[in-house]
Steps between C-alpha positions, in 0.01 A plus 500: 500500500534835677568420884245631750684639791229648712289264714354545841381235738246483782778581741482884414142496638318623187563218255365142474612157407781263581837538336460155327186625334684786340758257359222275363339806316862588370540168344153503354582835329845388372708716727844360561653764726316670778560689830329562829525848617294532822483825695787569735397556866406858558834580639445879547233456764517354857399140518174585661388736232568276199194394307486123445266557210774681307820304554656205668632530852879503557478153658358372186778617261737210562203260474411650156863463388507138609179419335614634162834317538304169563272545199817545281619164611152336451432656159811445282306562193454871575755767562372658825643830612496641857402862478353758737316819455595768732345860547726791481472716811721817510757496771465119558756377265718337766215328671400332173857415408537330837171320473588359151861401595581144533206366291599334166272713289512496116358847465337779702211690353465855612169671525331817602158461672506789751560866453707694747202565732424131531213497256466152347377628168440157329286365793127514393390612837717812453381575146286803594811695583560549127210730483627722791844551366664667197571229247811678354656512851407134569675388173801719571534352867459147358762528230745673730480216741522237223826673377642509853413130534695412187801706611506337841688188378270275683308363208546303179163558343250794540156360522184647314682825442191714447278333761372841592257471206342201647157651564492692182571841635736684257609860503417716205868578421749298292686250701777461247754701706441269806526191285817623333671611827397172667622280207844686508528441874406139460785463249749678719408292800522163312159387582251317286148631410222253566214446246208410743173375356294560818419850370269342250277376788507840678279808407797637304443219247858512380827300556749663735691695371338706212643422162653841463681457835614151400621627166727760684637224719593303190663819353710544806594132515311399807457122502150364526334215701141396527265418781145413538483608859288189564313501835327167423602204287253589219687824442826327422621611149179718458504692182846356410443538125411868553814544715719364223342729237539802742869420538560450130313805404727700722784371292650236727667196347602329831402474863688474822511191726658474845687261722684588824435862417690475175330609186518316171316597164322257289332548161132549473308236317 
């Protein structure tokens, strides 16, 4: 079955449930390979300004690593990967590289949640900002940052690559040029594209990324992975049949798996 590489835990401050509960649900749903990918500490902010409701603290990072390592030993029937999700913040590449160094990560998921002015565009409390800005400019700024993130060399997987559509605000113009340019850059950067089912629970009502975007990724040879973006145990492997159909409809025949930040391709069912 398609691995689920995108789980969060209560450690990030906005998720619920114990790690063991996530594993129990994985077994119940027939998942054999999974990955925790909690939010990396907010490395770009001074310690006193970091929001504990958005990410773990720097002190908790080694504890998180140790806990996943322990769970591997205690659950030999599952292939448990140690991942992390990290925001791309322009100009902070070295700070992130230093933070991640020395941890035995299997993969790093890169994401864009903030535009250059610090607007956290996927935060429900900031949703009203969409009505005060030009949507074409918002989308352009988002895709530009996503492309820079892929080119940074920091990440193995690009998460929910059209997250900007989360609340259903879409520009009137055609997005094909942004999709095409971004897919080409993903290919050149050697990153994977994530098919993320959390979009089905959002006002957007659609998997991330849009099928047209995913088809272009396939055309450029960008490998694919899947993630439920679970923030509670009941969301593990959510809409997994839909994810597989989405991936196959885009033309993929295989998906990527990771160990020690090395990628291996496996056939789809």
